[in-house]
N, C-alpha and C positions, 0 to 999 in steps of 0.2 A: 432243808426247807424251812421257811420262817412257819411261828404255830397260826396265816390269816391266811398262808397257803393252804398249810392241814387241815383247817374249818372247810376251808370251799373244795375241794378236793373230798371231806369226808358229806358235806353234806349234798353232795353231786351222788354218790355215790350212792348213798343212804337213801335220795330219792328215788337210782336208778334201782335198788333195790327191792324196793317198796313198790315200783313200778311192774318187775318178772314176777314178783311176787301177788300181785292184784290179776295178771294177766295168765300163771297158771289158776288161782284159783276160779278166776271167770272159763279160763280151757274147761279145770274139771267139772265144774257145776253146769255149763249151759253147751260144752262142745265151744265155747265161743271164745277164738282171741284176740286179742286186743289191739295189739300191737299190729301186726300182721294188717288190719279192719282200717288201722290209722295212717299208717304209715306205710305198707304194702300198695296201695291204690296210686301214692304217686310216682315209686316205684320199691320193686322190691327186694332191690339192694338195699336202699336205705333201712326196711325195716331187719336183715342179718346185720347190717351197722348197728343199731339198737339192740340188734339180740346178746352182740360178741359187748358190746357199752354195758349189757347188765350180768354180763357173766364176768367181768374184770371189775368190775364197780363190788360183785358177790366178792370175787379171791381176793382184791384190797382190803373192806371189809373183814373177815373173812383175818387176816394177815395181821393188821393193825389194830383188831379188834379192843387185845388185853393190854394196848397201851393206851388206848384214844377211850373206851367207857369209863367213864365214874367208876358203877358200881362194881366191875372187873382191879381196878385200883382203889379202890376202899378197901377190897377181898385181899391186897394183895399188902398193904399197908397194914392190916387189922392180923397179917400172918406173920410178918416180922419180927 
């Protein structure tokens, strides 16, 4: 995968994880499900697809974090 593709994939995953985190925060504080409110009214299946994409994005970021994170990369270089 080239670096431009990796960059876009990382950005999309990051945005999805932020949406998921904000959604959980709103749900925990106010019992308000943002994703369901915005996308569930169009189609419950669409909300489920978005939840699935958020989960996949979180797994992707967890797996690629060490190699993509500038702070972690600096720590790895310092440890060598």
